[in-house]
All heavy atoms as atom14 arrays in JSON, in Angstrom:
{
  "sequence": "MRHYFCKTCGISIYSAVAGEDGKDRYRVNLGCVEGLDALALDITIVDGKSLPLADAP",
  "atom14_mask": [
    [1, 1, 1, 1, 1, 1, 1, 1, 0, 0, 0, 0, 0, 0],
    [1, 1, 1, 1, 1, 1, 1, 1, 1, 1, 1, 0, 0, 0],
    [1, 1, 1, 1, 1, 1, 1, 1, 1, 1, 0, 0, 0, 0],
    [1, 1, 1, 1, 1, 1, 1, 1, 1, 1, 1, 1, 0, 0],
    [1, 1, 1, 1, 1, 1, 1, 1, 1, 1, 1, 0, 0, 0],
    [1, 1, 1, 1, 1, 1, 0, 0, 0, 0, 0, 0, 0, 0],
    [1, 1, 1, 1, 1, 1, 1, 1, 1, 0, 0, 0, 0, 0],
    [1, 1, 1, 1, 1, 1, 1, 0, 0, 0, 0, 0, 0, 0],
    [1, 1, 1, 1, 1, 1, 0, 0, 0, 0, 0, 0, 0, 0],
    [1, 1, 1, 1, 0, 0, 0, 0, 0, 0, 0, 0, 0, 0],
    [1, 1, 1, 1, 1, 1, 1, 1, 0, 0, 0, 0, 0, 0],
    [1, 1, 1, 1, 1, 1, 0, 0, 0, 0, 0, 0, 0, 0],
    [1, 1, 1, 1, 1, 1, 1, 1, 0, 0, 0, 0, 0, 0],
    [1, 1, 1, 1, 1, 1, 1, 1, 1, 1, 1, 1, 0, 0],
    [1, 1, 1, 1, 1, 1, 0, 0, 0, 0, 0, 0, 0, 0],
    [1, 1, 1, 1, 1, 0, 0, 0, 0, 0, 0, 0, 0, 0],
    [1, 1, 1, 1, 1, 1, 1, 0, 0, 0, 0, 0, 0, 0],
    [1, 1, 1, 1, 1, 0, 0, 0, 0, 0, 0, 0, 0, 0],
    [1, 1, 1, 1, 0, 0, 0, 0, 0, 0, 0, 0, 0, 0],
    [1, 1, 1, 1, 1, 1, 1, 1, 1, 0, 0, 0, 0, 0],
    [1, 1, 1, 1, 1, 1, 1, 1, 0, 0, 0, 0, 0, 0],
    [1, 1, 1, 1, 0, 0, 0, 0, 0, 0, 0, 0, 0, 0],
    [1, 1, 1, 1, 1, 1, 1, 1, 1, 0, 0, 0, 0, 0],
    [1, 1, 1, 1, 1, 1, 1, 1, 0, 0, 0, 0, 0, 0],
    [1, 1, 1, 1, 1, 1, 1, 1, 1, 1, 1, 0, 0, 0],
    [1, 1, 1, 1, 1, 1, 1, 1, 1, 1, 1, 1, 0, 0],
    [1, 1, 1, 1, 1, 1, 1, 1, 1, 1, 1, 0, 0, 0],
    [1, 1, 1, 1, 1, 1, 1, 0, 0, 0, 0, 0, 0, 0],
    [1, 1, 1, 1, 1, 1, 1, 1, 0, 0, 0, 0, 0, 0],
    [1, 1, 1, 1, 1, 1, 1, 1, 0, 0, 0, 0, 0, 0],
    [1, 1, 1, 1, 0, 0, 0, 0, 0, 0, 0, 0, 0, 0],
    [1, 1, 1, 1, 1, 1, 0, 0, 0, 0, 0, 0, 0, 0],
    [1, 1, 1, 1, 1, 1, 1, 0, 0, 0, 0, 0, 0, 0],
    [1, 1, 1, 1, 1, 1, 1, 1, 1, 0, 0, 0, 0, 0],
    [1, 1, 1, 1, 0, 0, 0, 0, 0, 0, 0, 0, 0, 0],
    [1, 1, 1, 1, 1, 1, 1, 1, 0, 0, 0, 0, 0, 0],
    [1, 1, 1, 1, 1, 1, 1, 1, 0, 0, 0, 0, 0, 0],
    [1, 1, 1, 1, 1, 0, 0, 0, 0, 0, 0, 0, 0, 0],
    [1, 1, 1, 1, 1, 1, 1, 1, 0, 0, 0, 0, 0, 0],
    [1, 1, 1, 1, 1, 0, 0, 0, 0, 0, 0, 0, 0, 0],
    [1, 1, 1, 1, 1, 1, 1, 1, 0, 0, 0, 0, 0, 0],
    [1, 1, 1, 1, 1, 1, 1, 1, 0, 0, 0, 0, 0, 0],
    [1, 1, 1, 1, 1, 1, 1, 1, 0, 0, 0, 0, 0, 0],
    [1, 1, 1, 1, 1, 1, 1, 0, 0, 0, 0, 0, 0, 0],
    [1, 1, 1, 1, 1, 1, 1, 1, 0, 0, 0, 0, 0, 0],
    [1, 1, 1, 1, 1, 1, 1, 0, 0, 0, 0, 0, 0, 0],
    [1, 1, 1, 1, 1, 1, 1, 1, 0, 0, 0, 0, 0, 0],
    [1, 1, 1, 1, 0, 0, 0, 0, 0, 0, 0, 0, 0, 0],
    [1, 1, 1, 1, 1, 1, 1, 1, 1, 0, 0, 0, 0, 0],
    [1, 1, 1, 1, 1, 1, 0, 0, 0, 0, 0, 0, 0, 0],
    [1, 1, 1, 1, 1, 1, 1, 1, 0, 0, 0, 0, 0, 0],
    [1, 1, 1, 1, 1, 1, 1, 0, 0, 0, 0, 0, 0, 0],
    [1, 1, 1, 1, 1, 1, 1, 1, 0, 0, 0, 0, 0, 0],
    [1, 1, 1, 1, 1, 0, 0, 0, 0, 0, 0, 0, 0, 0],
    [1, 1, 1, 1, 1, 1, 1, 1, 0, 0, 0, 0, 0, 0],
    [1, 1, 1, 1, 1, 0, 0, 0, 0, 0, 0, 0, 0, 0],
    [1, 1, 1, 1, 1, 1, 1, 0, 0, 0, 0, 0, 0, 0]
  ],
  "atom14_positions": [
    [[85.27, 77.03, 94.73], [85.33, 78.08, 93.75], [86.79, 78.25, 93.35], [87.67, 78.29, 94.2], [84.78, 79.38, 94.35], [84.82, 80.53, 93.37], [84.18, 82.08, 94.04], [82.47, 81.74, 94.09], [0.0, 0.0, 0.0], [0.0, 0.0, 0.0], [0.0, 0.0, 0.0], [0.0, 0.0, 0.0], [0.0, 0.0, 0.0], [0.0, 0.0, 0.0]],
    [[87.03, 78.33, 92.07], [88.38, 78.58, 91.57], [88.42, 80.0, 91.01], [87.54, 80.4, 90.25], [88.73, 77.59, 90.47], [88.78, 76.16, 91.01], [89.42, 75.25, 90.05], [90.81, 75.7, 89.92], [91.69, 75.17, 89.1], [91.34, 74.17, 88.34], [92.92, 75.61, 89.04], [0.0, 0.0, 0.0], [0.0, 0.0, 0.0], [0.0, 0.0, 0.0]],
    [[89.43, 80.74, 91.4], [89.59, 82.12, 90.95], [90.69, 82.19, 89.91], [91.72, 81.53, 90.04], [89.95, 83.02, 92.14], [88.9, 83.01, 93.2], [87.78, 83.8, 93.14], [88.8, 82.31, 94.35], [87.04, 83.58, 94.21], [87.64, 82.68, 94.96], [0.0, 0.0, 0.0], [0.0, 0.0, 0.0], [0.0, 0.0, 0.0], [0.0, 0.0, 0.0]],
    [[90.47, 83.02, 88.9], [91.45, 83.19, 87.83], [91.85, 84.66, 87.78], [91.0, 85.54, 87.87], [90.86, 82.74, 86.5], [90.55, 81.26, 86.5], [89.33, 80.8, 86.98], [91.49, 80.34, 86.08], [89.05, 79.44, 87.02], [91.21, 78.98, 86.11], [89.99, 78.54, 86.57], [89.72, 77.2, 86.61], [0.0, 0.0, 0.0], [0.0, 0.0, 0.0]],
    [[93.15, 84.9, 87.64], [93.69, 86.25, 87.7], [94.49, 86.58, 86.45], [95.07, 85.7, 85.82], [94.6, 86.39, 88.93], [93.88, 86.11, 90.22], [93.86, 84.84, 90.77], [93.21, 87.13, 90.89], [93.19, 84.57, 91.95], [92.54, 86.88, 92.08], [92.53, 85.59, 92.6], [0.0, 0.0, 0.0], [0.0, 0.0, 0.0], [0.0, 0.0, 0.0]],
    [[94.55, 87.87, 86.14], [95.34, 88.37, 85.02], [96.82, 88.2, 85.35], [97.28, 88.59, 86.42], [95.01, 89.84, 84.77], [96.07, 90.61, 83.52], [0.0, 0.0, 0.0], [0.0, 0.0, 0.0], [0.0, 0.0, 0.0], [0.0, 0.0, 0.0], [0.0, 0.0, 0.0], [0.0, 0.0, 0.0], [0.0, 0.0, 0.0], [0.0, 0.0, 0.0]],
    [[97.58, 87.63, 84.42], [99.02, 87.42, 84.64], [99.81, 88.72, 84.59], [100.92, 88.79, 85.08], [99.56, 86.45, 83.6], [99.03, 85.04, 83.76], [99.56, 84.12, 82.69], [98.96, 82.73, 82.86], [99.41, 81.81, 81.81], [0.0, 0.0, 0.0], [0.0, 0.0, 0.0], [0.0, 0.0, 0.0], [0.0, 0.0, 0.0], [0.0, 0.0, 0.0]],
    [[99.2, 89.77, 84.02], [99.9, 91.05, 83.9], [99.67, 91.95, 85.11], [100.61, 92.45, 85.7], [99.44, 91.79, 82.62], [99.69, 90.95, 81.49], [100.16, 93.1, 82.46], [0.0, 0.0, 0.0], [0.0, 0.0, 0.0], [0.0, 0.0, 0.0], [0.0, 0.0, 0.0], [0.0, 0.0, 0.0], [0.0, 0.0, 0.0], [0.0, 0.0, 0.0]],
    [[98.39, 92.12, 85.5], [98.09, 93.09, 86.56], [97.58, 92.46, 87.85], [97.51, 93.11, 88.88], [97.09, 94.12, 86.07], [95.42, 93.47, 85.81], [0.0, 0.0, 0.0], [0.0, 0.0, 0.0], [0.0, 0.0, 0.0], [0.0, 0.0, 0.0], [0.0, 0.0, 0.0], [0.0, 0.0, 0.0], [0.0, 0.0, 0.0], [0.0, 0.0, 0.0]],
    [[97.18, 91.19, 87.81], [96.75, 90.5, 89.02], [95.28, 90.64, 89.38], [94.83, 90.07, 90.36], [0.0, 0.0, 0.0], [0.0, 0.0, 0.0], [0.0, 0.0, 0.0], [0.0, 0.0, 0.0], [0.0, 0.0, 0.0], [0.0, 0.0, 0.0], [0.0, 0.0, 0.0], [0.0, 0.0, 0.0], [0.0, 0.0, 0.0], [0.0, 0.0, 0.0]],
    [[94.49, 91.38, 88.58], [93.06, 91.55, 88.88], [92.32, 90.23, 88.69], [92.69, 89.41, 87.85], [92.45, 92.67, 88.01], [91.08, 93.06, 88.54], [92.35, 92.24, 86.56], [90.54, 94.33, 87.92], [0.0, 0.0, 0.0], [0.0, 0.0, 0.0], [0.0, 0.0, 0.0], [0.0, 0.0, 0.0], [0.0, 0.0, 0.0], [0.0, 0.0, 0.0]],
    [[91.28, 90.01, 89.48], [90.45, 88.82, 89.34], [89.61, 88.95, 88.07], [88.82, 89.89, 87.92], [89.53, 88.67, 90.55], [88.65, 87.59, 90.37], [0.0, 0.0, 0.0], [0.0, 0.0, 0.0], [0.0, 0.0, 0.0], [0.0, 0.0, 0.0], [0.0, 0.0, 0.0], [0.0, 0.0, 0.0], [0.0, 0.0, 0.0], [0.0, 0.0, 0.0]],
    [[89.79, 88.04, 87.14], [89.1, 88.09, 85.85], [87.76, 87.38, 85.93], [86.73, 87.89, 85.53], [89.96, 87.46, 84.75], [91.29, 88.19, 84.64], [89.23, 87.47, 83.43], [92.29, 87.49, 83.78], [0.0, 0.0, 0.0], [0.0, 0.0, 0.0], [0.0, 0.0, 0.0], [0.0, 0.0, 0.0], [0.0, 0.0, 0.0], [0.0, 0.0, 0.0]],
    [[87.78, 86.14, 86.45], [86.54, 85.39, 86.62], [86.74, 84.28, 87.64], [87.86, 83.97, 88.03], [86.03, 84.83, 85.28], [86.83, 83.7, 84.69], [86.46, 82.38, 84.91], [87.93, 83.94, 83.89], [87.18, 81.34, 84.36], [88.66, 82.91, 83.34], [88.28, 81.62, 83.57], [89.0, 80.59, 83.02], [0.0, 0.0, 0.0], [0.0, 0.0, 0.0]],
    [[85.63, 83.69, 88.05], [85.65, 82.58, 89.0], [84.77, 81.47, 88.44], [83.78, 81.73, 87.77], [85.1, 83.02, 90.35], [85.84, 84.08, 90.87], [0.0, 0.0, 0.0], [0.0, 0.0, 0.0], [0.0, 0.0, 0.0], [0.0, 0.0, 0.0], [0.0, 0.0, 0.0], [0.0, 0.0, 0.0], [0.0, 0.0, 0.0], [0.0, 0.0, 0.0]],
    [[85.16, 80.25, 88.71], [84.37, 79.08, 88.3], [83.86, 78.39, 89.56], [84.62, 78.18, 90.5], [85.22, 78.13, 87.47], [0.0, 0.0, 0.0], [0.0, 0.0, 0.0], [0.0, 0.0, 0.0], [0.0, 0.0, 0.0], [0.0, 0.0, 0.0], [0.0, 0.0, 0.0], [0.0, 0.0, 0.0], [0.0, 0.0, 0.0], [0.0, 0.0, 0.0]],
    [[82.57, 78.06, 89.56], [81.95, 77.44, 90.72], [81.33, 76.11, 90.27], [80.56, 76.08, 89.32], [80.84, 78.35, 91.31], [80.22, 77.71, 92.52], [81.37, 79.73, 91.61], [0.0, 0.0, 0.0], [0.0, 0.0, 0.0], [0.0, 0.0, 0.0], [0.0, 0.0, 0.0], [0.0, 0.0, 0.0], [0.0, 0.0, 0.0], [0.0, 0.0, 0.0]],
    [[81.66, 75.04, 90.97], [81.03, 73.75, 90.72], [79.78, 73.68, 91.59], [79.88, 73.64, 92.82], [81.98, 72.62, 91.05], [0.0, 0.0, 0.0], [0.0, 0.0, 0.0], [0.0, 0.0, 0.0], [0.0, 0.0, 0.0], [0.0, 0.0, 0.0], [0.0, 0.0, 0.0], [0.0, 0.0, 0.0], [0.0, 0.0, 0.0], [0.0, 0.0, 0.0]],
    [[78.62, 73.7, 90.96], [77.36, 73.68, 91.7], [77.06, 72.32, 92.3], [77.51, 71.29, 91.79], [0.0, 0.0, 0.0], [0.0, 0.0, 0.0], [0.0, 0.0, 0.0], [0.0, 0.0, 0.0], [0.0, 0.0, 0.0], [0.0, 0.0, 0.0], [0.0, 0.0, 0.0], [0.0, 0.0, 0.0], [0.0, 0.0, 0.0], [0.0, 0.0, 0.0]],
    [[76.31, 72.31, 93.37], [75.91, 71.05, 94.01], [75.02, 70.22, 93.09], [74.93, 69.01, 93.24], [75.2, 71.34, 95.33], [76.11, 71.94, 96.38], [75.37, 72.26, 97.67], [74.18, 71.91, 97.79], [76.01, 72.87, 98.54], [0.0, 0.0, 0.0], [0.0, 0.0, 0.0], [0.0, 0.0, 0.0], [0.0, 0.0, 0.0], [0.0, 0.0, 0.0]],
    [[74.38, 70.89, 92.13], [73.51, 70.18, 91.2], [74.29, 69.63, 90.0], [73.7, 69.1, 89.07], [72.4, 71.11, 90.71], [72.94, 72.37, 90.03], [74.17, 72.52, 89.89], [72.11, 73.22, 89.65], [0.0, 0.0, 0.0], [0.0, 0.0, 0.0], [0.0, 0.0, 0.0], [0.0, 0.0, 0.0], [0.0, 0.0, 0.0], [0.0, 0.0, 0.0]],
    [[75.62, 69.75, 90.02], [76.45, 69.22, 88.94], [76.67, 70.2, 87.81], [77.4, 69.9, 86.87], [0.0, 0.0, 0.0], [0.0, 0.0, 0.0], [0.0, 0.0, 0.0], [0.0, 0.0, 0.0], [0.0, 0.0, 0.0], [0.0, 0.0, 0.0], [0.0, 0.0, 0.0], [0.0, 0.0, 0.0], [0.0, 0.0, 0.0], [0.0, 0.0, 0.0]],
    [[76.04, 71.36, 87.87], [76.21, 72.37, 86.82], [77.27, 73.38, 87.23], [77.27, 73.86, 88.35], [74.88, 73.1, 86.56], [73.8, 72.21, 86.02], [72.54, 73.0, 85.77], [71.43, 72.09, 85.25], [70.2, 72.85, 85.04], [0.0, 0.0, 0.0], [0.0, 0.0, 0.0], [0.0, 0.0, 0.0], [0.0, 0.0, 0.0], [0.0, 0.0, 0.0]],
    [[78.19, 73.66, 86.31], [79.21, 74.65, 86.58], [78.65, 76.05, 86.34], [77.81, 76.26, 85.47], [80.42, 74.44, 85.67], [81.16, 73.16, 86.0], [81.02, 72.67, 87.13], [81.88, 72.66, 85.12], [0.0, 0.0, 0.0], [0.0, 0.0, 0.0], [0.0, 0.0, 0.0], [0.0, 0.0, 0.0], [0.0, 0.0, 0.0], [0.0, 0.0, 0.0]],
    [[79.12, 76.99, 87.13], [78.71, 78.39, 87.0], [79.96, 79.25, 86.98], [80.98, 78.88, 87.55], [77.81, 78.78, 88.15], [76.46, 78.07, 88.11], [75.66, 78.37, 89.38], [74.34, 77.8, 89.32], [74.04, 76.52, 89.51], [75.0, 75.66, 89.75], [72.81, 76.08, 89.46], [0.0, 0.0, 0.0], [0.0, 0.0, 0.0], [0.0, 0.0, 0.0]],
    [[79.84, 80.38, 86.31], [80.98, 81.28, 86.2], [80.58, 82.68, 86.61], [79.45, 83.11, 86.34], [81.5, 81.29, 84.75], [81.95, 79.93, 84.31], [81.06, 79.05, 83.69], [83.24, 79.49, 84.55], [81.46, 77.78, 83.31], [83.66, 78.23, 84.18], [82.75, 77.38, 83.55], [83.16, 76.13, 83.19], [0.0, 0.0, 0.0], [0.0, 0.0, 0.0]],
    [[81.49, 83.39, 87.25], [81.28, 84.78, 87.62], [82.37, 85.58, 86.94], [83.56, 85.33, 87.15], [81.34, 84.95, 89.14], [80.22, 84.19, 89.8], [80.31, 84.28, 91.28], [79.22, 83.49, 91.85], [79.0, 83.36, 93.12], [79.8, 83.95, 94.0], [78.0, 82.64, 93.56], [0.0, 0.0, 0.0], [0.0, 0.0, 0.0], [0.0, 0.0, 0.0]],
    [[81.96, 86.53, 86.12], [82.9, 87.3, 85.3], [82.98, 88.72, 85.82], [81.97, 89.35, 86.12], [82.44, 87.3, 83.83], [83.36, 88.15, 82.97], [82.36, 85.88, 83.29], [0.0, 0.0, 0.0], [0.0, 0.0, 0.0], [0.0, 0.0, 0.0], [0.0, 0.0, 0.0], [0.0, 0.0, 0.0], [0.0, 0.0, 0.0], [0.0, 0.0, 0.0]],
    [[84.19, 89.23, 85.93], [84.42, 90.62, 86.3], [84.15, 91.45, 85.05], [84.96, 91.5, 84.13], [85.85, 90.8, 86.79], [86.14, 92.22, 87.21], [85.4, 93.14, 86.93], [87.26, 92.38, 87.9], [0.0, 0.0, 0.0], [0.0, 0.0, 0.0], [0.0, 0.0, 0.0], [0.0, 0.0, 0.0], [0.0, 0.0, 0.0], [0.0, 0.0, 0.0]],
    [[82.99, 92.12, 84.99], [82.61, 92.87, 83.79], [83.52, 94.05, 83.52], [83.59, 94.54, 82.4], [81.16, 93.33, 83.91], [80.13, 92.21, 83.94], [78.73, 92.8, 84.09], [80.22, 91.33, 82.72], [0.0, 0.0, 0.0], [0.0, 0.0, 0.0], [0.0, 0.0, 0.0], [0.0, 0.0, 0.0], [0.0, 0.0, 0.0], [0.0, 0.0, 0.0]],
    [[84.26, 94.49, 84.52], [85.23, 95.55, 84.31], [86.39, 95.12, 83.43], [87.15, 95.95, 82.95], [0.0, 0.0, 0.0], [0.0, 0.0, 0.0], [0.0, 0.0, 0.0], [0.0, 0.0, 0.0], [0.0, 0.0, 0.0], [0.0, 0.0, 0.0], [0.0, 0.0, 0.0], [0.0, 0.0, 0.0], [0.0, 0.0, 0.0], [0.0, 0.0, 0.0]],
    [[86.51, 93.81, 83.19], [87.59, 93.28, 82.35], [87.16, 93.05, 80.91], [87.98, 92.64, 80.09], [88.08, 91.96, 82.93], [88.85, 92.13, 84.54], [0.0, 0.0, 0.0], [0.0, 0.0, 0.0], [0.0, 0.0, 0.0], [0.0, 0.0, 0.0], [0.0, 0.0, 0.0], [0.0, 0.0, 0.0], [0.0, 0.0, 0.0], [0.0, 0.0, 0.0]],
    [[85.9, 93.28, 80.59], [85.4, 93.03, 79.24], [85.68, 94.26, 78.38], [85.13, 95.34, 78.63], [83.89, 92.7, 79.24], [83.39, 92.48, 77.83], [83.63, 91.47, 80.11], [0.0, 0.0, 0.0], [0.0, 0.0, 0.0], [0.0, 0.0, 0.0], [0.0, 0.0, 0.0], [0.0, 0.0, 0.0], [0.0, 0.0, 0.0], [0.0, 0.0, 0.0]],
    [[86.55, 94.08, 77.4], [86.94, 95.19, 76.54], [85.74, 95.74, 75.78], [84.93, 94.99, 75.23], [88.0, 94.72, 75.54], [88.63, 95.84, 74.75], [89.79, 95.37, 73.89], [90.39, 94.32, 74.21], [90.09, 96.07, 72.92], [0.0, 0.0, 0.0], [0.0, 0.0, 0.0], [0.0, 0.0, 0.0], [0.0, 0.0, 0.0], [0.0, 0.0, 0.0]],
    [[85.6, 97.06, 75.78], [84.51, 97.72, 75.06], [83.21, 97.79, 75.83], [82.22, 98.31, 75.31], [0.0, 0.0, 0.0], [0.0, 0.0, 0.0], [0.0, 0.0, 0.0], [0.0, 0.0, 0.0], [0.0, 0.0, 0.0], [0.0, 0.0, 0.0], [0.0, 0.0, 0.0], [0.0, 0.0, 0.0], [0.0, 0.0, 0.0], [0.0, 0.0, 0.0]],
    [[83.16, 97.28, 77.04], [81.94, 97.31, 77.84], [82.11, 98.28, 78.99], [83.08, 98.19, 79.75], [81.65, 95.91, 78.41], [80.47, 95.82, 79.37], [79.15, 96.06, 78.63], [80.44, 94.49, 80.07], [0.0, 0.0, 0.0], [0.0, 0.0, 0.0], [0.0, 0.0, 0.0], [0.0, 0.0, 0.0], [0.0, 0.0, 0.0], [0.0, 0.0, 0.0]],
    [[81.18, 99.22, 79.11], [81.18, 100.14, 80.25], [80.29, 99.53, 81.32], [79.07, 99.7, 81.29], [80.69, 101.52, 79.83], [80.68, 102.53, 80.95], [81.13, 102.18, 82.08], [80.23, 103.67, 80.72], [0.0, 0.0, 0.0], [0.0, 0.0, 0.0], [0.0, 0.0, 0.0], [0.0, 0.0, 0.0], [0.0, 0.0, 0.0], [0.0, 0.0, 0.0]],
    [[80.88, 98.78, 82.24], [80.11, 98.07, 83.26], [79.27, 99.01, 84.1], [78.19, 98.64, 84.57], [81.05, 97.26, 84.14], [0.0, 0.0, 0.0], [0.0, 0.0, 0.0], [0.0, 0.0, 0.0], [0.0, 0.0, 0.0], [0.0, 0.0, 0.0], [0.0, 0.0, 0.0], [0.0, 0.0, 0.0], [0.0, 0.0, 0.0], [0.0, 0.0, 0.0]],
    [[79.73, 100.24, 84.31], [78.97, 101.2, 85.12], [77.76, 101.76, 84.38], [76.9, 102.38, 84.99], [79.89, 102.32, 85.6], [81.02, 101.87, 86.52], [81.92, 103.04, 86.88], [80.48, 101.21, 87.76], [0.0, 0.0, 0.0], [0.0, 0.0, 0.0], [0.0, 0.0, 0.0], [0.0, 0.0, 0.0], [0.0, 0.0, 0.0], [0.0, 0.0, 0.0]],
    [[77.67, 101.53, 83.07], [76.52, 102.0, 82.28], [75.38, 100.97, 82.3], [74.28, 101.27, 81.88], [76.94, 102.28, 80.84], [0.0, 0.0, 0.0], [0.0, 0.0, 0.0], [0.0, 0.0, 0.0], [0.0, 0.0, 0.0], [0.0, 0.0, 0.0], [0.0, 0.0, 0.0], [0.0, 0.0, 0.0], [0.0, 0.0, 0.0], [0.0, 0.0, 0.0]],
    [[75.64, 99.77, 82.81], [74.61, 98.73, 82.88], [73.63, 99.04, 84.0], [73.97, 99.7, 84.98], [75.26, 97.37, 83.12], [76.21, 96.87, 82.05], [76.9, 95.59, 82.51], [75.47, 96.64, 80.75], [0.0, 0.0, 0.0], [0.0, 0.0, 0.0], [0.0, 0.0, 0.0], [0.0, 0.0, 0.0], [0.0, 0.0, 0.0], [0.0, 0.0, 0.0]],
    [[72.4, 98.53, 83.87], [71.38, 98.71, 84.89], [71.6, 97.65, 85.97], [71.02, 96.56, 85.92], [69.99, 98.58, 84.28], [68.9, 98.9, 85.27], [69.18, 99.58, 86.27], [67.76, 98.45, 85.04], [0.0, 0.0, 0.0], [0.0, 0.0, 0.0], [0.0, 0.0, 0.0], [0.0, 0.0, 0.0], [0.0, 0.0, 0.0], [0.0, 0.0, 0.0]],
    [[72.5, 97.95, 86.9], [72.85, 97.01, 87.96], [72.86, 97.72, 89.3], [72.83, 98.95, 89.37], [74.25, 96.38, 87.72], [75.32, 97.48, 87.66], [74.27, 95.54, 86.48], [76.74, 96.97, 87.59], [0.0, 0.0, 0.0], [0.0, 0.0, 0.0], [0.0, 0.0, 0.0], [0.0, 0.0, 0.0], [0.0, 0.0, 0.0], [0.0, 0.0, 0.0]],
    [[72.9, 96.94, 90.36], [73.04, 97.49, 91.7], [74.44, 97.17, 92.19], [74.85, 96.0, 92.2], [72.02, 96.86, 92.66], [70.7, 97.12, 92.16], [72.16, 97.43, 94.05], [0.0, 0.0, 0.0], [0.0, 0.0, 0.0], [0.0, 0.0, 0.0], [0.0, 0.0, 0.0], [0.0, 0.0, 0.0], [0.0, 0.0, 0.0], [0.0, 0.0, 0.0]],
    [[75.19, 98.19, 92.53], [76.54, 97.99, 93.04], [76.45, 97.84, 94.55], [75.84, 98.66, 95.23], [77.45, 99.17, 92.65], [77.56, 99.24, 91.13], [78.82, 99.03, 93.3], [78.31, 100.44, 90.62], [0.0, 0.0, 0.0], [0.0, 0.0, 0.0], [0.0, 0.0, 0.0], [0.0, 0.0, 0.0], [0.0, 0.0, 0.0], [0.0, 0.0, 0.0]],
    [[77.06, 96.78, 95.07], [77.03, 96.5, 96.5], [78.44, 96.69, 97.05], [79.39, 96.1, 96.55], [76.55, 95.07, 96.77], [76.59, 94.76, 98.25], [75.15, 94.87, 96.22], [0.0, 0.0, 0.0], [0.0, 0.0, 0.0], [0.0, 0.0, 0.0], [0.0, 0.0, 0.0], [0.0, 0.0, 0.0], [0.0, 0.0, 0.0], [0.0, 0.0, 0.0]],
    [[78.55, 97.51, 98.05], [79.82, 97.73, 98.73], [79.86, 96.79, 99.93], [79.37, 97.12, 101.01], [79.94, 99.19, 99.17], [81.19, 99.47, 99.97], [82.08, 98.6, 100.02], [81.28, 100.55, 100.55], [0.0, 0.0, 0.0], [0.0, 0.0, 0.0], [0.0, 0.0, 0.0], [0.0, 0.0, 0.0], [0.0, 0.0, 0.0], [0.0, 0.0, 0.0]],
    [[80.4, 95.6, 99.75], [80.41, 94.59, 100.8], [81.16, 95.02, 102.05], [80.83, 94.61, 103.16], [0.0, 0.0, 0.0], [0.0, 0.0, 0.0], [0.0, 0.0, 0.0], [0.0, 0.0, 0.0], [0.0, 0.0, 0.0], [0.0, 0.0, 0.0], [0.0, 0.0, 0.0], [0.0, 0.0, 0.0], [0.0, 0.0, 0.0], [0.0, 0.0, 0.0]],
    [[82.13, 95.89, 101.89], [82.9, 96.35, 103.04], [82.02, 97.15, 104.0], [82.24, 97.16, 105.21], [84.08, 97.19, 102.57], [85.0, 97.65, 103.69], [86.18, 98.42, 103.13], [87.09, 98.87, 104.25], [88.24, 99.63, 103.75], [0.0, 0.0, 0.0], [0.0, 0.0, 0.0], [0.0, 0.0, 0.0], [0.0, 0.0, 0.0], [0.0, 0.0, 0.0]],
    [[81.0, 97.83, 103.46], [80.14, 98.67, 104.29], [78.93, 97.94, 104.87], [78.18, 98.51, 105.64], [79.65, 99.86, 103.46], [80.74, 100.65, 103.06], [0.0, 0.0, 0.0], [0.0, 0.0, 0.0], [0.0, 0.0, 0.0], [0.0, 0.0, 0.0], [0.0, 0.0, 0.0], [0.0, 0.0, 0.0], [0.0, 0.0, 0.0], [0.0, 0.0, 0.0]],
    [[78.74, 96.67, 104.49], [77.6, 95.92, 105.01], [77.83, 95.61, 106.48], [78.95, 95.33, 106.91], [77.43, 94.61, 104.24], [76.99, 94.73, 102.78], [76.99, 93.35, 102.12], [75.62, 95.36, 102.68], [0.0, 0.0, 0.0], [0.0, 0.0, 0.0], [0.0, 0.0, 0.0], [0.0, 0.0, 0.0], [0.0, 0.0, 0.0], [0.0, 0.0, 0.0]],
    [[76.75, 95.64, 107.29], [76.91, 95.3, 108.71], [77.22, 93.79, 108.84], [76.78, 92.99, 108.04], [75.54, 95.63, 109.3], [74.6, 95.59, 108.17], [75.39, 95.99, 106.95], [0.0, 0.0, 0.0], [0.0, 0.0, 0.0], [0.0, 0.0, 0.0], [0.0, 0.0, 0.0], [0.0, 0.0, 0.0], [0.0, 0.0, 0.0], [0.0, 0.0, 0.0]],
    [[77.96, 93.47, 109.88], [78.26, 92.06, 110.14], [77.02, 91.36, 110.66], [76.23, 91.92, 111.4], [79.38, 91.95, 111.17], [80.74, 92.52, 110.76], [81.72, 92.46, 111.91], [81.28, 91.78, 109.57], [0.0, 0.0, 0.0], [0.0, 0.0, 0.0], [0.0, 0.0, 0.0], [0.0, 0.0, 0.0], [0.0, 0.0, 0.0], [0.0, 0.0, 0.0]],
    [[76.87, 90.11, 110.28], [75.71, 89.32, 110.75], [75.96, 88.94, 112.21], [77.09, 88.74, 112.63], [75.55, 88.08, 109.9], [0.0, 0.0, 0.0], [0.0, 0.0, 0.0], [0.0, 0.0, 0.0], [0.0, 0.0, 0.0], [0.0, 0.0, 0.0], [0.0, 0.0, 0.0], [0.0, 0.0, 0.0], [0.0, 0.0, 0.0], [0.0, 0.0, 0.0]],
    [[74.89, 88.85, 112.95], [74.99, 88.41, 114.34], [75.37, 86.93, 114.39], [74.87, 86.13, 113.6], [73.67, 88.63, 115.08], [73.33, 90.1, 115.23], [74.29, 90.91, 115.31], [72.15, 90.44, 115.29], [0.0, 0.0, 0.0], [0.0, 0.0, 0.0], [0.0, 0.0, 0.0], [0.0, 0.0, 0.0], [0.0, 0.0, 0.0], [0.0, 0.0, 0.0]],
    [[76.22, 86.58, 115.31], [76.6, 85.16, 115.47], [75.42, 84.39, 116.02], [74.66, 84.91, 116.83], [77.8, 85.06, 116.4], [0.0, 0.0, 0.0], [0.0, 0.0, 0.0], [0.0, 0.0, 0.0], [0.0, 0.0, 0.0], [0.0, 0.0, 0.0], [0.0, 0.0, 0.0], [0.0, 0.0, 0.0], [0.0, 0.0, 0.0], [0.0, 0.0, 0.0]],
    [[75.25, 83.15, 115.57], [74.1, 82.35, 116.06], [74.2, 82.02, 117.53], [75.17, 82.01, 118.16], [74.18, 81.06, 115.23], [75.5, 81.06, 114.54], [76.08, 82.44, 114.67], [0.0, 0.0, 0.0], [0.0, 0.0, 0.0], [0.0, 0.0, 0.0], [0.0, 0.0, 0.0], [0.0, 0.0, 0.0], [0.0, 0.0, 0.0], [0.0, 0.0, 0.0]]
  ]
}
């Protein structure tokens, strides 16, 4: 996965992922899209910091 950052503020703008199937995929930080209120979208916000750790195998 390659991460791309804003040269001005350093926030993660998007990531590019090379899929095992040969198809590239992109993940975009919707908070960076001008004119879009990302919190108004019908989405589920996940707080990864609060998720329990998985048990080791």
